[in-house]
N, C-alpha and C positions, 0 to 999 in steps of 0.2 A: 356673345352671351353664353353660348354653349360651353366655351372654355371656362368662363366664370362659374357656371353651374357645376362643371366637373370638379373644379378646384374646391368649391364649397362641399360637394358630395364627398370628396376624399377626406376633407377635414372633419366632417361629421362622422365618417367611418372610423377615423383614428382616435377621435376625442374620447369615446368610451374606454378604449384600451389604455390611454394615458391616465384616465381617471382611476381605472381599476388598479393600475400599477402604483399610483400615488397612495391609494387607500390600503394597499396590501400590507399585511394580511388581515382579513376580516373573520377568519375562522382558523381552527387548528391546522397545522401543517404536518404531513406524513413523511417521515424519513425512512425509506426502505433500506434495511441493512441485510445484505445477502448472506448472513451468517447466523448461527444459533448463539447461545450464550457462550461467553469466553472473553478473551482479551479484546478482540476487535469490537464486540458488542459493548464492552465497557467503555472503550474510547469513544464510540458513537454516542453513548448515553451522556458522557461528560459534555460533549459538544451540543447535543440536542437540548439539554437542560439550559445551558447558557444562551444558546441561540433563541430559545423560547422567551427567556427573560428580556432579551434585547428587542425581539419582535413584538412583544406584548401578546403573544398567542402561544399556546402549548405546541411543542414539536414532539409528535408521537412516534416512537420507534415501532416499525413494522418489520419484524424478523422474517425473512424469506430465504432460508438456507436451502442448499441442495445443488447438485450438478456442478460442483466446483465454483460456486458463487454465481452461476449463470442464470438460475431461476429468478433470483431477485433482480438481476440486471434486465432480463427480458420484461418483467412486469413493469419496471420503472420506465423502460424505453417506450412502452405502449401507453403510458399514462397520459392524461390530458395535460398539455403544457401550459398550465396556468399558475405555476409556482406553489401549488398545494401538495405536490408530490416531488420529493427530492431523493437523491440516490447517494449512498455512501460507497463511492468507488474505491478501488484498491489496485495495487500492483498485480494482483491475481487476474484482473480483467484485461490488463495489457498483455499478460502472458497468454491468457486464453484465446486472444485474437489469432494466434498462430498454432496454439497447442491443440485446439479442437478443430476437427475437419469441417464442422458446420455449426454455426451459431445463429440464433434467431434474433440477433441484435448486432449493431455495429457501434463499437465504443466511440468512434469519432463522429459518424453521421447521425446517430440517434440520440446523442446527448449534448447538452450545452455545459461546458465546464464553468464552475463558479470559483473555486479556490482549492489548491492543495492545502491540507490542514496539518497533518502530522507525519512523521516518519520514524520508524524503529529500526535500529541496526541489528545485524547478526554479529556474533562473536565467533571467530574461528577457534575452536576448542579441541584439545586433544586429551587422551588418557595419559596419566603420568608415565606409563610404560613406553610411550613413544619417545625415542631419544632426540627430541627436537624442542628447542627452547625459543625458536623464532620462526617466522613464516619462511624465511630463506632456508633454514635448516630443515623444515618440514618438506619443502619443495625438493630439496636435494635428496632427502631420504626417500621420498616417493619416487623420484627418478631412478634411484639406484636399487629400489625394491618395487618394480612395477607390479601392480595388481595385488600387493600384499597388505595394503591398508584398506580398511572398510570404513565407509562414511555413512552416517544416518541422515534420513530425511523424514519429514512429517507432513508431506504434501508437495504438490507440484512446485510451489514457490521455492521452498528450501532445496528441493531436488535440483531445480534448474539454476539456482544461485550457486550451488556447488559445482554443477557441470560447467558453468561460466568460469568459475575459479580454476577448474581443471584445464579448461581450454586455454586460458591466458597463461597459466603456469606450465603447460605442456606436460601434465602428469596424468596418470591413470589410476583411479582407485575404484573399489567395488562399492556399488550402491546397495544399501540395505534400507528398505522403506519401513516406516512405522506409521501407525494410524494417527498419532498425535505426538506432541513434543514431550509429554511426560514419560512414556515408555522409551523414547529415544534417549532421554537424559539418563534414565535408569540403566539402559544398555551401555551407555558411554561410561558411566561411573563404575560399572561392574567389569568393564574391559571386554564386553562382547563385541563392541565396535571401538575403533580407535580415534575417529575424527568426526566432528560435526560442526555445522554452522548453526548455532543455537541463539535463542533470544537472551538478552541480558538477564531477565528475571529467572530464566531456567539455568543459566550457567554461572552467573556471578557469585551466588552463595557458595557454590562448590569450588569455584576458583579461589575464593578467599580462604577456604579451609584446606586447600591443597589436594582435594579429591580430583580436581581437573586442572588443566593448565590452559590459560587463555593466551593466544598468540597475536590476535589482531582484530580490529573492528572493520566491518564490511563497508562502511561509508567512506566517501572521499575525504571528509574531514573528521577529526577526532570527535568523539561523542561525550557529552556530559555523563552519560550512563556508565562509561568506563574511561575516565580521563587519562589514566596511566597507560592505556593500551595504544600502540601505534595503529595506524590504518593498515589494512592488508596491502594497499597500494604502495605506501611508503616503506613497508617492511619486506617487500620482496616480489610483489605481483603488480607492477605498474598498470594503471588504468582500471583496476578493479574498483567498482563503486556500485553497491547494492543496498537498498533500503526498502522495507515494506511500508510504502507510503499509503495514506488514505486521503481522499479528497471529496469535495462536495460537487455534485453535478445535478442537472435538471433535465427533463426531457427536451429534446431539440424543439425549437419554436417557442420556448418560454420567453415572454417579453423581456427585452433588454433592460428596461428599467427595474424589473424584478430581479434579474441577474445581478445588476449593479448594487441593488439594496442588500441582497444576500451576501455579496462579496464584501461590502463595507462592514456589515455586522460580523461576518465570520472573521475577517482580519482583525477587527477591533477586539473581539472576545479572546482571540488567541494571545493578545498582548496583556491580558489581565494576569497579575501574579498568581492568583489562586488557581486559575485554569492551568497555567504553566506548571504549578506545583503538582496538581492532580495528574497531569500527563507524565511528569517525571516519575511519579509513583508507579506508573504502569509502563515504564521504560520507553517513553515516546518523547521525541523532540518536536516542538511546535515549529511550523513553517509559515504558511500564509503566502499570498501573492495574488496577482491579477488573474482574471479568467484566461487572458491570452497566455500567460506563463504556464498555467495549469494545462491548457490545451497543447502547448508546445511540449510539455513534459510527457503527456499521454502519447503523443505521436512519436516522440523519440524513444520512449520505453517500448512501444509496439515494435518499432524497427529493430531495436537492440535485442529484444527477446526472441523475435522471429529468427534471427541468426543463430541464437543459442539453441532454440528448439530444433532447427534444421541440422545443425552440426552434431548435436547430441543424439539425434534420432528419437527423441521423446515423442510419444504418440498417446492419444487417448480417444475413446469413442465419442 
């Protein structure tokens, strides 16, 4: 009899959770975006609008920028795991896992992955004064002129993406940091610096006019954003694969039924032609996938960038 009562008790305890998951959502959902206005915020708003339509409840953007995107991550990690607080995770958080000496959250332990959403490539871009018309030629020139080329970054992600390129290619260039992509692009066009890994939106208009020269795309496969450009990997630096991805996560402990519902809706909306068109307009390629695939991506990216951080010597407080 006691065994029967325990079984009934366990069933009664689980039933409200199942009912809650099936009814979800019954109120607006908050999506924490750890950035201020800008391209990342734009991509999050495209997603939030469409997710809200599919869920039948508004998905409200809550911008929480600061500390290299760590403030928003910490807030999300501490939120109640009921599906009403979601997190817009990015490559930056995988890098931060090793770049920062101490974080008040753990990207793997404190979050439940839902789906990777989009990815944006970098374009390896040079000033026309650089006598290189391919990735191989740039690598050869850099090796024969060590320390003479200057490259721009506009944050830790682009900085380490270039350090990773330098590591694989076996070259040394001088790092010149900028506060954002706009001044970095101006410096590249004016010839103050010679090389950059820049977004398609920042570089393609100037590549088309001849003010800059595009050599390769940073992803493992060619991108619709620049279909005529070879990948950096195929053009001279095998194994190079970098994209600034974004994905949807929830606080760890969020019911699995809710995770499954959010994954289904996220993947479905990414297949909508109007959504894909809007993302193409902001230089992003749609992805989508299972929670397990996103979790595997996060873990592999943490491991990958930990090696880059260590070898490059990059540090932050």
